[in-house]
C-alpha positions in Angstrom: 4.3 -35.7 10.9 0.7 -34.2 10.9 -0.2 -30.6 11.2 -1.4 -31.2 14.8 2.1 -32.6 15.7 4.0 -29.7 14.2 1.7 -27.2 16.0 2.0 -28.9 19.2 5.8 -29.0 19.0 5.9 -25.4 18.1 3.8 -24.3 21.1 5.8 -26.5 23.3 9.1 -24.9 22.2 7.9 -21.3 23.0 8.2 -22.3 26.6 4.6 -21.1 27.5 1.4 -23.0 27.9 -0.9 -23.1 24.9 -3.5 -20.4 25.0 -7.1 -21.3 25.1 -8.5 -21.2 21.6 -11.3 -18.8 22.7 -8.6 -16.3 23.8 -6.1 -16.3 20.9 -6.1 -15.8 17.1 -3.8 -18.7 16.7 -6.1 -21.0 14.9 -6.1 -23.5 12.1 -7.6 -21.2 9.4 -7.9 -23.9 6.6 -7.4 -27.7 6.3 -7.2 -30.4 8.9 -5.0 -30.9 11.8 -4.9 -34.5 10.9 -3.3 -34.0 7.4 0.3 -35.4 7.0 2.7 -32.6 6.1 4.8 -32.8 2.9 6.5 -29.5 3.2 6.1 -26.3 5.4 6.1 -22.6 4.3 6.6 -19.7 6.7 5.4 -16.3 5.8 4.1 -13.0 7.2 0.7 -13.3 5.4 -0.9 -16.0 3.4 -1.6 -13.9 0.3 -2.8 -15.4 -2.8 0.8 -15.0 -4.2 2.2 -16.8 -1.3 -0.3 -19.6 -1.6 0.7 -19.9 -5.2 4.3 -19.9 -4.5 3.6 -22.6 -1.7 1.9 -24.9 -4.3 5.0 -24.7 -6.4 7.1 -25.6 -3.6 5.0 -28.7 -2.9 4.0 -27.3 0.7 0.7 -28.2 2.2 1.2 -26.3 5.5 1.5 -22.6 5.6 2.4 -21.1 8.9 1.3 -17.4 8.8 1.7 -14.7 11.3 -1.1 -12.3 10.2 -4.7 -13.0 9.0 -5.7 -14.8 5.8 -9.2 -13.4 5.8 -8.5 -9.7 6.2 -9.4 -9.0 9.9 -7.5 -9.6 13.1 -9.5 -12.6 14.3 -9.8 -14.2 10.8 -13.6 -14.3 11.0 -15.5 -15.1 7.8 -19.1 -14.4 8.6 -19.0 -11.1 7.0 -17.1 -12.2 4.0 -18.4 -15.6 3.0 -20.4 -14.3 0.1 -17.5 -12.0 -1.2 -15.9 -13.1 -4.5 -12.5 -12.4 -3.3 -12.9 -14.6 -0.3 -14.6 -17.4 -2.5 -11.9 -17.5 -5.1 -9.1 -17.4 -2.5 -10.7 -20.1 -0.4 -11.1 -22.2 -3.6 -7.5 -21.8 -4.6 -6.3 -22.9 -1.0 -8.9 -25.8 -0.8 -8.0 -27.1 -4.3 -4.3 -27.1 -3.4 -5.1 -29.1 -0.1 -3.2 -26.5 2.0 -3.7 -26.1 5.7 -3.0 -22.8 7.1 -2.0 -22.3 10.8 -1.7 -18.9 12.4 1.3 -18.3 14.7 0.8 -14.9 16.2 0.0 -14.5 19.9 2.1 -17.5 21.0 4.9 -16.2 18.9 5.0 -12.9 20.5 4.4 -14.3 24.0 7.1 -17.0 23.8 10.0 -16.9 26.4 11.9 -15.1 23.4 9.5 -13.1 21.1 10.2 -14.8 17.8 9.4 -11.7 15.7 12.0 -9.7 17.6 14.5 -12.6 17.5 14.1 -12.7 13.6 14.4 -9.0 13.1 17.4 -8.6 15.4 19.1 -11.4 13.5 18.2 -9.8 10.1 19.8 -6.5 11.2 22.7 -8.2 12.9 22.2 -6.3 16.0 22.5 -9.1 18.6 25.5 -7.5 20.2 24.0 -4.1 20.5 21.0 -5.2 22.5 20.7 -3.6 25.9 20.9 -6.1 28.6 17.4 -7.3 29.7 15.6 -5.7 26.8 14.3 -7.1 23.5 13.5 -3.7 21.9 16.3 -1.2 22.8 19.9 -1.0 21.4 23.0 1.0 21.7 24.6 1.1 18.2 27.8 2.7 17.1 26.8 6.3 16.5 25.7 7.2 13.0 23.5 10.0 11.2 19.8 9.3 11.0 20.4 9.2 7.2 23.0 6.4 7.4 20.7 4.4 9.6 17.8 4.9 7.3 19.7 3.7 4.4 21.0 0.7 6.3 17.4 -0.3 7.2 16.3 0.2 3.5 19.0 -2.2 2.4 18.5 -4.7 5.1 14.5 -4.7 4.9 14.5 -4.5 1.1 12.5 -1.3 0.9 12.0 1.1 -1.9 10.6 3.9 0.4 11.3 4.6 4.1 9.6 7.4 5.9 11.4 9.4 8.7 11.1 12.4 11.0 14.0 14.3 12.2 17.1 15.9 10.7 19.0 13.6 8.3 22.3 14.7 9.7 21.5 14.3 13.4 23.6 11.7 15.3 21.7 8.7 16.7 23.1 5.9 18.9 20.3 4.7 21.3 17.6 3.0 19.2 14.2 1.7 20.1 12.3 -0.8 17.9 8.4 -1.3 18.2 7.5 -3.9 15.6 4.3 -4.2 13.8 1.2 -2.8 15.8 3.4 -2.2 18.8 4.0 1.4 17.8 0.2 2.0 18.0 0.5 1.4 21.8 -1.2 -2.0 22.1 -4.3 -0.4 23.5 -2.4 2.3 25.4 -2.2 5.3 23.0 0.6 7.0 24.8 2.8 4.0 25.2 5.3 4.7 22.2 5.9 8.3 23.4 6.5 7.1 27.0 8.8 4.4 25.6 10.9 7.2 23.8 11.0 9.2 27.1 11.6 6.3 29.4 14.5 4.9 27.5 15.7 8.3 26.1 16.1 6.9 22.6 17.5 9.1 19.9 15.5 7.2 17.1 12.5 4.8 17.3 12.0 2.5 14.4 8.3 1.6 14.2 5.7 -0.4 12.2 2.2 0.9 12.1 1.6 4.6 13.0 -1.3 6.9 13.8 -0.3 10.3 12.7 -1.5 12.3 15.6 0.3 10.1 18.3 3.9 9.1 17.7 4.7 11.0 14.6 3.4 14.2 16.0 5.4 13.7 19.3 8.6 13.1 17.3 8.1 16.0 15.0 7.3 18.4 17.9 10.4 17.1 19.7 12.6 17.9 16.7 11.0 21.3 16.2 12.0 22.0 19.9 15.6 20.9 19.3 15.6 17.6 21.1 17.7 14.8 19.5 14.6 12.6 18.6 13.8 11.1 15.4 11.4 8.5 14.0 11.8 5.9 11.1 8.6 4.3 9.8 9.3 0.9 8.2 5.8 -0.5 8.4 4.0 -3.5 9.9 5.0 -6.0 7.3 8.7 -5.0 6.9 9.2 -5.0 10.8 7.7 -8.5 11.2 8.6 -10.5 8.0 12.0 -11.2 9.1 10.6 -13.0 12.2 9.0 -15.5 9.9 12.1 -15.7 7.7 14.2 -16.8 10.8 11.5 -19.0 12.1 12.5 -21.5 9.6 15.7 -22.5 11.4 13.7 -22.6 14.7 11.2 -24.9 13.2 13.5 -27.4 11.5 14.7 -29.4 14.6 11.1 -29.9 15.5 9.9 -31.5 12.1 12.6 -34.1 11.2 12.8 -34.6 7.4 9.9 -32.4 6.5 11.3 -29.4 4.3 10.6 -26.0 5.8 10.9 -23.0 3.4 10.2 -19.2 3.8 8.3 -17.3 1.2 8.4 -13.4 1.6 4.9 -11.9 1.4 6.5 -8.7 0.5 5.8 -5.1 1.3 2.0 -4.5 0.2 2.6 -1.0 -1.5 3.9 0.1 -4.8 5.0 3.8 -5.1 4.7 6.4 -7.8 
C-alpha cells in the first residue's frame, strides 16, 4: 500500500468527509503520498528520538498527532534557516520517512480517537456516562487514590493537583490536550465543571488564571471540587497507542507499531 492509500483508508474509517487541506493541519509533512509503505509507526509527536526509533523499526511512515515543526500548523517559513530544523529534516529525509499528521480528523471522527484510546488505557469504558465521551462515574475514591492510579496508568513521574488529597471523588470529567484551555472559549472548562457537577476534572494544558484558579477558589470555599493536571502529551499519547489496532485492519500485511514520544519534561 502507498501512503496515500493508507491515509485515504483512515479518513474513510473516521466516518466523516475529508477536510479541505486549507482548513486542516492534517497534512503530509514530509515524503511523498506515492511511497510504498514498508511499516507504520503511530506516535503523539515525531520527535528526533521517535524518528530514530522508527528507523530501527524499519518504518517509513510515521502517523503523528501533533506538529513536527514546532507550531500548530507545521509551517516552515520561519524556521527554514534554523539549524535544529535543518538537522531534523536531514535525518527524516535520509531515512526516507513520510510523516502524515492525523489530528483534526482524529478528533472529529464519529468516535474521537484520542478519547477512545485514553478511555481504553484507563479501563473506564464501563464508567462512561451515556451519550458522553468525557464524563465518567467511577467507584468513589479519594483524590489521592485517583491521582496515584493516573500516575501509574499514564507512566508519570510527577502529577499536579488542586484540592484536598482525602476528599471523595466519584464524578470525573476529562478534557484532553488543549481542551482544558477552552478551545477558543476561555470559560468553557469552568462551565463544564459546573454543568456536569464533576468532583474532579482531569486536564491537559492549563492557563493558571483560568481553570486552576477556579478549582482552587472552589476548594477554598468548601466545594467538593478538584483538578488533576496530567499535561497535553500524557492525556493524548494513549490515543495514538490504541490507534494501532484501529489501523491494522486497513493495511493488510503492513506492520503497525506504536512509539511513545514520552512526557517532554524531566524533574529535579
